[in-house]
CHARMM internal coordinates of N, CA and C (Angstrom, degrees):
IC EDIT
DIST 1 N 1 CA 1.4583
DIST 1 CA 1 C 1.5345
ANGL 1 N 1 CA 1 C 107.86
DIST 1 C 2 N 1.3158
ANGL 1 CA 1 C 2 N 115.50
DIHE 1 N 1 CA 1 C 2 N 139.98
DIST 2 N 2 CA 1.4583
ANGL 1 C 2 N 2 CA 121.57
DIHE 1 CA 1 C 2 N 2 CA -179.86
DIST 2 CA 2 C 1.5255
ANGL 2 N 2 CA 2 C 110.71
DIHE 1 C 2 N 2 CA 2 C -108.80
DIST 2 C 3 N 1.3094
ANGL 2 CA 2 C 3 N 114.34
DIHE 2 N 2 CA 2 C 3 N 156.63
DIST 3 N 3 CA 1.4635
ANGL 2 C 3 N 3 CA 120.88
DIHE 2 CA 2 C 3 N 3 CA 169.49
DIST 3 CA 3 C 1.5263
ANGL 3 N 3 CA 3 C 106.88
DIHE 2 C 3 N 3 CA 3 C -119.47
DIST 3 C 4 N 1.3279
ANGL 3 CA 3 C 4 N 115.48
DIHE 3 N 3 CA 3 C 4 N 155.48
DIST 4 N 4 CA 1.4607
ANGL 3 C 4 N 4 CA 120.56
DIHE 3 CA 3 C 4 N 4 CA -174.67
DIST 4 CA 4 C 1.5201
ANGL 4 N 4 CA 4 C 110.89
DIHE 3 C 4 N 4 CA 4 C -126.60
DIST 4 C 5 N 1.3197
ANGL 4 CA 4 C 5 N 114.51
DIHE 4 N 4 CA 4 C 5 N 150.64
DIST 5 N 5 CA 1.4564
ANGL 4 C 5 N 5 CA 121.99
DIHE 4 CA 4 C 5 N 5 CA 179.26
DIST 5 CA 5 C 1.5224
ANGL 5 N 5 CA 5 C 107.41
DIHE 4 C 5 N 5 CA 5 C -133.72
DIST 5 C 6 N 1.3296
ANGL 5 CA 5 C 6 N 115.65
DIHE 5 N 5 CA 5 C 6 N 137.60
DIST 6 N 6 CA 1.4571
ANGL 5 C 6 N 6 CA 121.86
DIHE 5 CA 5 C 6 N 6 CA -178.46
DIST 6 CA 6 C 1.5228
ANGL 6 N 6 CA 6 C 108.65
DIHE 5 C 6 N 6 CA 6 C -121.74
DIST 6 C 7 N 1.3276
ANGL 6 CA 6 C 7 N 116.58
DIHE 6 N 6 CA 6 C 7 N 126.37
DIST 7 N 7 CA 1.4587
ANGL 6 C 7 N 7 CA 121.44
DIHE 6 CA 6 C 7 N 7 CA 179.32
DIST 7 CA 7 C 1.5253
ANGL 7 N 7 CA 7 C 107.93
DIHE 6 C 7 N 7 CA 7 C -123.89
DIST 7 C 8 N 1.3245
ANGL 7 CA 7 C 8 N 114.78
DIHE 7 N 7 CA 7 C 8 N 125.27
DIST 8 N 8 CA 1.4639
ANGL 7 C 8 N 8 CA 120.52
DIHE 7 CA 7 C 8 N 8 CA -179.00
DIST 8 CA 8 C 1.5222
ANGL 8 N 8 CA 8 C 109.01
DIHE 7 C 8 N 8 CA 8 C -101.59
DIST 8 C 9 N 1.3149
ANGL 8 CA 8 C 9 N 115.64
DIHE 8 N 8 CA 8 C 9 N 126.92
DIST 9 N 9 CA 1.4595
ANGL 8 C 9 N 9 CA 122.12
DIHE 8 CA 8 C 9 N 9 CA 176.84
DIST 9 CA 9 C 1.5264
ANGL 9 N 9 CA 9 C 107.39
DIHE 8 C 9 N 9 CA 9 C -112.79
DIST 9 C 10 N 1.2951
ANGL 9 CA 9 C 10 N 116.33
DIHE 9 N 9 CA 9 C 10 N 115.10
DIST 10 N 10 CA 1.4709
ANGL 9 C 10 N 10 CA 122.21
DIHE 9 CA 9 C 10 N 10 CA -179.68
DIST 10 CA 10 C 1.5266
ANGL 10 N 10 CA 10 C 110.27
DIHE 9 C 10 N 10 CA 10 C -69.51
DIST 10 C 11 N 1.3184
ANGL 10 CA 10 C 11 N 115.27
DIHE 10 N 10 CA 10 C 11 N 155.20
DIST 11 N 11 CA 1.4638
ANGL 10 C 11 N 11 CA 120.57
DIHE 10 CA 10 C 11 N 11 CA 177.09
DIST 11 CA 11 C 1.5250
ANGL 11 N 11 CA 11 C 109.27
DIHE 10 C 11 N 11 CA 11 C -118.23
DIST 11 C 12 N 1.3077
ANGL 11 CA 11 C 12 N 115.37
DIHE 11 N 11 CA 11 C 12 N 161.99
DIST 12 N 12 CA 1.4623
ANGL 11 C 12 N 12 CA 122.03
DIHE 11 CA 11 C 12 N 12 CA 175.94
DIST 12 CA 12 C 1.5279
ANGL 12 N 12 CA 12 C 109.08
DIHE 11 C 12 N 12 CA 12 C -68.59
DIST 12 C 13 N 1.3110
ANGL 12 CA 12 C 13 N 116.47
DIHE 12 N 12 CA 12 C 13 N 135.99
DIST 13 N 13 CA 1.4590
ANGL 12 C 13 N 13 CA 121.21
DIHE 12 CA 12 C 13 N 13 CA 178.52
DIST 13 CA 13 C 1.5328
ANGL 13 N 13 CA 13 C 110.67
DIHE 12 C 13 N 13 CA 13 C -62.50
DIST 13 C 14 N 1.3086
ANGL 13 CA 13 C 14 N 116.37
DIHE 13 N 13 CA 13 C 14 N -34.96
DIST 14 N 14 CA 1.4747
ANGL 13 C 14 N 14 CA 120.67
DIHE 13 CA 13 C 14 N 14 CA -173.61
DIST 14 CA 14 C 1.5151
ANGL 14 N 14 CA 14 C 113.90
DIHE 13 C 14 N 14 CA 14 C -85.26
DIST 14 C 15 N 1.3417
ANGL 14 CA 14 C 15 N 116.92
DIHE 14 N 14 CA 14 C 15 N -40.89
DIST 15 N 15 CA 1.4700
ANGL 14 C 15 N 15 CA 118.77
DIHE 14 CA 14 C 15 N 15 CA -175.33
DIST 15 CA 15 C 1.5269
ANGL 15 N 15 CA 15 C 113.87
DIHE 14 C 15 N 15 CA 15 C -104.71
DIST 15 C 16 N 1.3347
ANGL 15 CA 15 C 16 N 117.09
DIHE 15 N 15 CA 15 C 16 N -19.86
DIST 16 N 16 CA 1.4566
ANGL 15 C 16 N 16 CA 119.71
DIHE 15 CA 15 C 16 N 16 CA -176.06
DIST 16 CA 16 C 1.5165
ANGL 16 N 16 CA 16 C 113.46
DIHE 15 C 16 N 16 CA 16 C 79.22
DIST 16 C 17 N 1.3424
ANGL 16 CA 16 C 17 N 117.00
DIHE 16 N 16 CA 16 C 17 N 1.97
DIST 17 N 17 CA 1.4626
ANGL 16 C 17 N 17 CA 121.14
DIHE 16 CA 16 C 17 N 17 CA -179.41
DIST 17 CA 17 C 1.5232
ANGL 17 N 17 CA 17 C 110.43
DIHE 16 C 17 N 17 CA 17 C -80.85
DIST 17 C 18 N 1.3473
ANGL 17 CA 17 C 18 N 116.81
DIHE 17 N 17 CA 17 C 18 N 147.04
DIST 18 N 18 CA 1.4699
ANGL 17 C 18 N 18 CA 119.42
DIHE 17 CA 17 C 18 N 18 CA 179.84
DIST 18 CA 18 C 1.5232
ANGL 18 N 18 CA 18 C 111.72
DIHE 17 C 18 N 18 CA 18 C -65.34
DIST 18 C 19 N 1.3568
ANGL 18 CA 18 C 19 N 115.90
DIHE 18 N 18 CA 18 C 19 N 145.33
DIST 19 N 19 CA 1.4546
ANGL 18 C 19 N 19 CA 120.66
DIHE 18 CA 18 C 19 N 19 CA 179.10
DIST 19 CA 19 C 1.5234
ANGL 19 N 19 CA 19 C 112.33
DIHE 18 C 19 N 19 CA 19 C -83.90
DIST 19 C 20 N 1.3307
ANGL 19 CA 19 C 20 N 117.76
DIHE 19 N 19 CA 19 C 20 N -11.31
DIST 20 N 20 CA 1.4542
ANGL 19 C 20 N 20 CA 124.11
DIHE 19 CA 19 C 20 N 20 CA 175.54
DIST 20 CA 20 C 1.5179
ANGL 20 N 20 CA 20 C 108.25
DIHE 19 C 20 N 20 CA 20 C -124.24
DIST 20 C 21 N 1.3239
ANGL 20 CA 20 C 21 N 116.19
DIHE 20 N 20 CA 20 C 21 N 157.42
DIST 21 N 21 CA 1.4630
ANGL 20 C 21 N 21 CA 119.79
DIHE 20 CA 20 C 21 N 21 CA 175.79
DIST 21 CA 21 C 1.5251
ANGL 21 N 21 CA 21 C 107.95
DIHE 20 C 21 N 21 CA 21 C -81.67
DIST 21 C 22 N 1.3223
ANGL 21 CA 21 C 22 N 116.44
DIHE 21 N 21 CA 21 C 22 N 104.21
DIST 22 N 22 CA 1.4625
ANGL 21 C 22 N 22 CA 121.09
DIHE 21 CA 21 C 22 N 22 CA -176.54
DIST 22 CA 22 C 1.5260
ANGL 22 N 22 CA 22 C 111.67
DIHE 21 C 22 N 22 CA 22 C -62.88
DIST 22 C 23 N 1.3218
ANGL 22 CA 22 C 23 N 117.78
DIHE 22 N 22 CA 22 C 23 N -26.75
DIST 23 N 23 CA 1.4723
ANGL 22 C 23 N 23 CA 120.49
DIHE 22 CA 22 C 23 N 23 CA 178.76
DIST 23 CA 23 C 1.5234
ANGL 23 N 23 CA 23 C 110.63
DIHE 22 C 23 N 23 CA 23 C -63.93
DIST 23 C 24 N 1.3357
ANGL 23 CA 23 C 24 N 116.21
DIHE 23 N 23 CA 23 C 24 N -41.42
DIST 24 N 24 CA 1.4610
ANGL 23 C 24 N 24 CA 120.24
DIHE 23 CA 23 C 24 N 24 CA 178.40
DIST 24 CA 24 C 1.5208
ANGL 24 N 24 CA 24 C 111.28
DIHE 23 C 24 N 24 CA 24 C -66.26
DIST 24 C 25 N 1.3292
ANGL 24 CA 24 C 25 N 116.57
DIHE 24 N 24 CA 24 C 25 N -38.72
DIST 25 N 25 CA 1.4582
ANGL 24 C 25 N 25 CA 120.50
DIHE 24 CA 24 C 25 N 25 CA 178.08
DIST 25 CA 25 C 1.5316
ANGL 25 N 25 CA 25 C 109.76
DIHE 24 C 25 N 25 CA 25 C -61.78
DIST 25 C 26 N 1.3195
ANGL 25 CA 25 C 26 N 116.76
DIHE 25 N 25 CA 25 C 26 N -45.84
DIST 26 N 26 CA 1.4671
ANGL 25 C 26 N 26 CA 121.38
DIHE 25 CA 25 C 26 N 26 CA -179.38
DIST 26 CA 26 C 1.5251
ANGL 26 N 26 CA 26 C 110.39
DIHE 25 C 26 N 26 CA 26 C -62.12
DIST 26 C 27 N 1.3289
ANGL 26 CA 26 C 27 N 117.65
DIHE 26 N 26 CA 26 C 27 N -45.39
DIST 27 N 27 CA 1.4616
ANGL 26 C 27 N 27 CA 120.97
DIHE 26 CA 26 C 27 N 27 CA 179.77
DIST 27 CA 27 C 1.5231
ANGL 27 N 27 CA 27 C 111.62
DIHE 26 C 27 N 27 CA 27 C -64.10
DIST 27 C 28 N 1.3196
ANGL 27 CA 27 C 28 N 117.02
DIHE 27 N 27 CA 27 C 28 N -40.72
DIST 28 N 28 CA 1.4592
ANGL 27 C 28 N 28 CA 121.43
DIHE 27 CA 27 C 28 N 28 CA 179.33
DIST 28 CA 28 C 1.5359
ANGL 28 N 28 CA 28 C 110.88
DIHE 27 C 28 N 28 CA 28 C -63.84
DIST 28 C 29 N 1.3036
ANGL 28 CA 28 C 29 N 117.09
DIHE 28 N 28 CA 28 C 29 N -43.71
DIST 29 N 29 CA 1.4680
ANGL 28 C 29 N 29 CA 120.83
DIHE 28 CA 28 C 29 N 29 CA 179.51
DIST 29 CA 29 C 1.5217
ANGL 29 N 29 CA 29 C 111.26
DIHE 28 C 29 N 29 CA 29 C -67.70
DIST 29 C 30 N 1.3207
ANGL 29 CA 29 C 30 N 117.23
DIHE 29 N 29 CA 29 C 30 N -36.18
DIST 30 N 30 CA 1.4655
ANGL 29 C 30 N 30 CA 120.93
DIHE 29 CA 29 C 30 N 30 CA 178.41
DIST 30 CA 30 C 1.5254
ANGL 30 N 30 CA 30 C 111.13
DIHE 29 C 30 N 30 CA 30 C -61.71
DIST 30 C 31 N 1.3277
ANGL 30 CA 30 C 31 N 117.22
DIHE 30 N 30 CA 30 C 31 N -36.26
DIST 31 N 31 CA 1.4703
ANGL 30 C 31 N 31 CA 120.99
DIHE 30 CA 30 C 31 N 31 CA 177.23
DIST 31 CA 31 C 1.5218
ANGL 31 N 31 CA 31 C 111.81
DIHE 30 C 31 N 31 CA 31 C -63.61
DIST 31 C 32 N 1.3392
ANGL 31 CA 31 C 32 N 116.37
DIHE 31 N 31 CA 31 C 32 N -24.43
DIST 32 N 32 CA 1.4702
ANGL 31 C 32 N 32 CA 121.72
DIHE 31 CA 31 C 32 N 32 CA 179.11
DIST 32 CA 32 C 1.5259
ANGL 32 N 32 CA 32 C 111.91
DIHE 31 C 32 N 32 CA 32 C -92.33
DIST 32 C 33 N 1.3330
ANGL 32 CA 32 C 33 N 116.11
DIHE 32 N 32 CA 32 C 33 N 5.42
DIST 33 N 33 CA 1.4611
ANGL 32 C 33 N 33 CA 120.38
DIHE 32 CA 32 C 33 N 33 CA 176.94
DIST 33 CA 33 C 1.5168
ANGL 33 N 33 CA 33 C 115.50
DIHE 32 C 33 N 33 CA 33 C 93.80
DIST 33 C 34 N 1.3331
ANGL 33 CA 33 C 34 N 117.08
DIHE 33 N 33 CA 33 C 34 N 6.31
DIST 34 N 34 CA 1.4612
ANGL 33 C 34 N 34 CA 120.93
DIHE 33 CA 33 C 34 N 34 CA 179.75
DIST 34 CA 34 C 1.5225
ANGL 34 N 34 CA 34 C 109.91
DIHE 33 C 34 N 34 CA 34 C -88.06
DIST 34 C 35 N 1.3192
ANGL 34 CA 34 C 35 N 116.67
DIHE 34 N 34 CA 34 C 35 N 141.77
DIST 35 N 35 CA 1.4599
ANGL 34 C 35 N 35 CA 122.67
DIHE 34 CA 34 C 35 N 35 CA 178.58
DIST 35 CA 35 C 1.5298
ANGL 35 N 35 CA 35 C 108.33
DIHE 34 C 35 N 35 CA 35 C -114.31
DIST 35 C 36 N 1.3289
ANGL 35 CA 35 C 36 N 115.58
DIHE 35 N 35 CA 35 C 36 N 126.11
DIST 36 N 36 CA 1.4673
ANGL 35 C 36 N 36 CA 120.37
DIHE 35 CA 35 C 36 N 36 CA 177.97
DIST 36 CA 36 C 1.5187
ANGL 36 N 36 CA 36 C 108.52
DIHE 35 C 36 N 36 CA 36 C -67.42
DIST 36 C 37 N 1.3467
ANGL 36 CA 36 C 37 N 115.75
DIHE 36 N 36 CA 36 C 37 N 129.31
DIST 37 N 37 CA 1.4714
ANGL 36 C 37 N 37 CA 118.02
DIHE 36 CA 36 C 37 N 37 CA 178.05
DIST 37 CA 37 C 1.5217
ANGL 37 N 37 CA 37 C 112.18
DIHE 36 C 37 N 37 CA 37 C -116.21
DIST 37 C 38 N 1.3497
ANGL 37 CA 37 C 38 N 117.38
DIHE 37 N 37 CA 37 C 38 N -23.47
DIST 38 N 38 CA 1.4766
ANGL 37 C 38 N 38 CA 118.09
DIHE 37 CA 37 C 38 N 38 CA 179.58
DIST 38 CA 38 C 1.5217
ANGL 38 N 38 CA 38 C 110.48
DIHE 37 C 38 N 38 CA 38 C -165.83
DIST 38 C 39 N 1.3354
ANGL 38 CA 38 C 39 N 115.05
DIHE 38 N 38 CA 38 C 39 N 151.13
DIST 39 N 39 CA 1.4563
ANGL 38 C 39 N 39 CA 121.86
DIHE 38 CA 38 C 39 N 39 CA 171.14
DIST 39 CA 39 C 1.5260
ANGL 39 N 39 CA 39 C 107.21
DIHE 38 C 39 N 39 CA 39 C -123.49
DIST 39 C 40 N 1.3284
ANGL 39 CA 39 C 40 N 115.91
DIHE 39 N 39 CA 39 C 40 N 120.68
DIST 40 N 40 CA 1.4642
ANGL 39 C 40 N 40 CA 120.91
DIHE 39 CA 39 C 40 N 40 CA 176.51
DIST 40 CA 40 C 1.5168
ANGL 40 N 40 CA 40 C 108.89
DIHE 39 C 40 N 40 CA 40 C -96.92
DIST 40 C 41 N 1.3207
ANGL 40 CA 40 C 41 N 116.50
DIHE 40 N 40 CA 40 C 41 N 141.25
DIST 41 N 41 CA 1.4657
ANGL 40 C 41 N 41 CA 121.14
DIHE 40 CA 40 C 41 N 41 CA 179.29
DIST 41 CA 41 C 1.5218
ANGL 41 N 41 CA 41 C 109.60
DIHE 40 C 41 N 41 CA 41 C -133.51
DIST 41 C 42 N 1.3300
ANGL 41 CA 41 C 42 N 117.37
DIHE 41 N 41 CA 41 C 42 N 74.43
DIST 42 N 42 CA 1.4620
ANGL 41 C 42 N 42 CA 119.34
DIHE 41 CA 41 C 42 N 42 CA 179.16
DIST 42 CA 42 C 1.5191
ANGL 42 N 42 CA 42 C 110.98
DIHE 41 C 42 N 42 CA 42 C -66.83
DIST 42 C 43 N 1.3161
ANGL 42 CA 42 C 43 N 116.73
DIHE 42 N 42 CA 42 C 43 N 143.09
DIST 43 N 43 CA 1.4694
ANGL 42 C 43 N 43 CA 120.55
DIHE 42 CA 42 C 43 N 43 CA -179.45
DIST 43 CA 43 C 1.5254
ANGL 43 N 43 CA 43 C 110.07
DIHE 42 C 43 N 43 CA 43 C -101.75
DIST 43 C 44 N 1.3179
ANGL 43 CA 43 C 44 N 114.66
DIHE 43 N 43 CA 43 C 44 N 151.75
DIST 44 N 44 CA 1.4581
ANGL 43 C 44 N 44 CA 121.26
DIHE 43 CA 43 C 44 N 44 CA 177.82
DIST 44 CA 44 C 1.5210
ANGL 44 N 44 CA 44 C 110.70
DIHE 43 C 44 N 44 CA 44 C -99.72
DIST 44 C 45 N 1.3054
ANGL 44 CA 44 C 45 N 115.34
DIHE 44 N 44 CA 44 C 45 N -159.95
DIST 45 N 45 CA 1.4613
ANGL 44 C 45 N 45 CA 121.41
DIHE 44 CA 44 C 45 N 45 CA -179.30
DIST 45 CA 45 C 1.5263
ANGL 45 N 45 CA 45 C 111.39
DIHE 44 C 45 N 45 CA 45 C -60.45
DIST 45 C 46 N 1.3378
ANGL 45 CA 45 C 46 N 116.11
DIHE 45 N 45 CA 45 C 46 N -35.61
DIST 46 N 46 CA 1.4666
ANGL 45 C 46 N 46 CA 120.42
DIHE 45 CA 45 C 46 N 46 CA -177.63
DIST 46 CA 46 C 1.5206
ANGL 46 N 46 CA 46 C 112.68
DIHE 45 C 46 N 46 CA 46 C -76.85
DIST 46 C 47 N 1.3394
ANGL 46 CA 46 C 47 N 117.71
DIHE 46 N 46 CA 46 C 47 N -3.10
DIST 47 N 47 CA 1.4617
ANGL 46 C 47 N 47 CA 124.43
DIHE 46 CA 46 C 47 N 47 CA -176.32
DIST 47 CA 47 C 1.5302
ANGL 47 N 47 CA 47 C 112.52
DIHE 46 C 47 N 47 CA 47 C 70.37
DIST 47 C 48 N 1.3401
ANGL 47 CA 47 C 48 N 117.56
DIHE 47 N 47 CA 47 C 48 N 8.47
DIST 48 N 48 CA 1.4535
ANGL 47 C 48 N 48 CA 122.02
DIHE 47 CA 47 C 48 N 48 CA 172.26
DIST 48 CA 48 C 1.5183
ANGL 48 N 48 CA 48 C 107.69
DIHE 47 C 48 N 48 CA 48 C -97.54
DIST 48 C 49 N 1.3370
ANGL 48 CA 48 C 49 N 118.23
DIHE 48 N 48 CA 48 C 49 N 150.23
DIST 49 N 49 CA 1.4644
ANGL 48 C 49 N 49 CA 118.66
DIHE 48 CA 48 C 49 N 49 CA 178.78
DIST 49 CA 49 C 1.5333
ANGL 49 N 49 CA 49 C 110.31
DIHE 48 C 49 N 49 CA 49 C -63.89
DIST 49 C 50 N 1.3258
ANGL 49 CA 49 C 50 N 116.59
DIHE 49 N 49 CA 49 C 50 N 135.41
DIST 50 N 50 CA 1.4658
ANGL 49 C 50 N 50 CA 120.11
DIHE 49 CA 49 C 50 N 50 CA 177.78
DIST 50 CA 50 C 1.5185
ANGL 50 N 50 CA 50 C 111.41
DIHE 49 C 50 N 50 CA 50 C -86.06
DIST 50 C 51 N 1.3291
ANGL 50 CA 50 C 51 N 117.07
DIHE 50 N 50 CA 50 C 51 N -21.08
DIST 51 N 51 CA 1.4537
ANGL 50 C 51 N 51 CA 123.01
DIHE 50 CA 50 C 51 N 51 CA 175.26
DIST 51 CA 51 C 1.5179
ANGL 51 N 51 CA 51 C 108.76
DIHE 50 C 51 N 51 CA 51 C -166.63
DIST 51 C 52 N 1.3237
ANGL 51 CA 51 C 52 N 115.29
DIHE 51 N 51 CA 51 C 52 N 165.81
DIST 52 N 52 CA 1.4624
ANGL 51 C 52 N 52 CA 122.23
DIHE 51 CA 51 C 52 N 52 CA 170.81
DIST 52 CA 52 C 1.5215
ANGL 52 N 52 CA 52 C 106.35
DIHE 51 C 52 N 52 CA 52 C -111.53
DIST 52 C 53 N 1.3134
ANGL 52 CA 52 C 53 N 116.89
DIHE 52 N 52 CA 52 C 53 N 132.59
DIST 53 N 53 CA 1.4616
ANGL 52 C 53 N 53 CA 121.79
DIHE 52 CA 52 C 53 N 53 CA 175.94
DIST 53 CA 53 C 1.5235
ANGL 53 N 53 CA 53 C 106.47
DIHE 52 C 53 N 53 CA 53 C -109.15
DIST 53 C 54 N 1.3414
ANGL 53 CA 53 C 54 N 116.76
DIHE 53 N 53 CA 53 C 54 N 112.54
DIST 54 N 54 CA 1.4534
ANGL 53 C 54 N 54 CA 121.97
DIHE 53 CA 53 C 54 N 54 CA 178.68
DIST 54 CA 54 C 1.5224
ANGL 54 N 54 CA 54 C 107.94
DIHE 53 C 54 N 54 CA 54 C -93.78
DIST 54 C 55 N 1.3266
ANGL 54 CA 54 C 55 N 116.63
DIHE 54 N 54 CA 54 C 55 N 128.28
DIST 55 N 55 CA 1.4534
ANGL 54 C 55 N 55 CA 121.53
DIHE 54 CA 54 C 55 N 55 CA -178.17
DIST 55 CA 55 C 1.5202
ANGL 55 N 55 CA 55 C 108.37
DIHE 54 C 55 N 55 CA 55 C -114.80
DIST 55 C 56 N 1.3347
ANGL 55 CA 55 C 56 N 114.78
DIHE 55 N 55 CA 55 C 56 N 124.93
DIST 56 N 56 CA 1.4600
ANGL 55 C 56 N 56 CA 122.25
DIHE 55 CA 55 C 56 N 56 CA -178.06
DIST 56 CA 56 C 1.5268
ANGL 56 N 56 CA 56 C 109.43
DIHE 55 C 56 N 56 CA 56 C -119.65
DIST 56 C 57 N 1.3384
ANGL 56 CA 56 C 57 N 115.32
DIHE 56 N 56 CA 56 C 57 N 155.36
DIST 57 N 57 CA 1.4636
ANGL 56 C 57 N 57 CA 119.88
DIHE 56 CA 56 C 57 N 57 CA 172.85
DIST 57 CA 57 C 1.5181
ANGL 57 N 57 CA 57 C 109.61
DIHE 56 C 57 N 57 CA 57 C -139.98
DIST 57 C 58 N 1.3298
ANGL 57 CA 57 C 58 N 114.27
DIHE 57 N 57 CA 57 C 58 N 158.09
DIST 58 N 58 CA 1.4506
ANGL 57 C 58 N 58 CA 121.51
DIHE 57 CA 57 C 58 N 58 CA 171.74
DIST 58 CA 58 C 1.5190
ANGL 58 N 58 CA 58 C 107.95
DIHE 57 C 58 N 58 CA 58 C -158.72
DIST 58 C 59 N 1.3202
ANGL 58 CA 58 C 59 N 115.31
DIHE 58 N 58 CA 58 C 59 N 159.93
DIST 59 N 59 CA 1.4611
ANGL 58 C 59 N 59 CA 119.89
DIHE 58 CA 58 C 59 N 59 CA 176.74
DIST 59 CA 59 C 1.5208
ANGL 59 N 59 CA 59 C 108.55
DIHE 58 C 59 N 59 CA 59 C -68.29
DIST 59 C 60 N 1.3272
ANGL 59 CA 59 C 60 N 116.05
DIHE 59 N 59 CA 59 C 60 N 141.16
DIST 60 N 60 CA 1.4676
ANGL 59 C 60 N 60 CA 119.13
DIHE 59 CA 59 C 60 N 60 CA 175.68
DIST 60 CA 60 C 1.5108
ANGL 60 N 60 CA 60 C 108.23
DIHE 59 C 60 N 60 CA 60 C -66.46
DIST 60 C 61 N 1.3221
ANGL 60 CA 60 C 61 N 116.11
DIHE 60 N 60 CA 60 C 61 N 150.71
DIST 61 N 61 CA 1.4696
ANGL 60 C 61 N 61 CA 122.64
DIHE 60 CA 60 C 61 N 61 CA -174.66
DIST 61 CA 61 C 1.5292
ANGL 61 N 61 CA 61 C 112.45
DIHE 60 C 61 N 61 CA 61 C -53.03
DIST 61 C 62 N 1.3254
ANGL 61 CA 61 C 62 N 118.43
DIHE 61 N 61 CA 61 C 62 N -39.48
DIST 62 N 62 CA 1.4667
ANGL 61 C 62 N 62 CA 120.60
DIHE 61 CA 61 C 62 N 62 CA -177.80
DIST 62 CA 62 C 1.5231
ANGL 62 N 62 CA 62 C 113.23
DIHE 61 C 62 N 62 CA 62 C -70.32
DIST 62 C 63 N 1.3385
ANGL 62 CA 62 C 63 N 117.67
DIHE 62 N 62 CA 62 C 63 N -10.92
DIST 63 N 63 CA 1.4570
ANGL 62 C 63 N 63 CA 121.37
DIHE 62 CA 62 C 63 N 63 CA 179.48
DIST 63 CA 63 C 1.5204
ANGL 63 N 63 CA 63 C 112.65
DIHE 62 C 63 N 63 CA 63 C -105.33
DIST 63 C 64 N 1.3197
ANGL 63 CA 63 C 64 N 117.85
DIHE 63 N 63 CA 63 C 64 N -1.29
DIST 64 N 64 CA 1.4671
ANGL 63 C 64 N 64 CA 121.15
DIHE 63 CA 63 C 64 N 64 CA -178.18
DIST 64 CA 64 C 1.5141
ANGL 64 N 64 CA 64 C 110.00
DIHE 63 C 64 N 64 CA 64 C -83.42
END
COOR INIT
IC SEED 1 N 1 CA 1 C
IC BUILD
């Protein structure tokens, strides 16, 4: 059985660039045993992404 974690990284309204370094977030979560499985980038009215949703998974402790 897996458990999932969702981390939302906001983007700048003007440039669409992330306000956090998503690479650091991914590396930090990997150290905790989380594996990145997908990044969602929904777009807003401006057609720029309004945020990045990072989705992680790992085996639940009782299954490790």
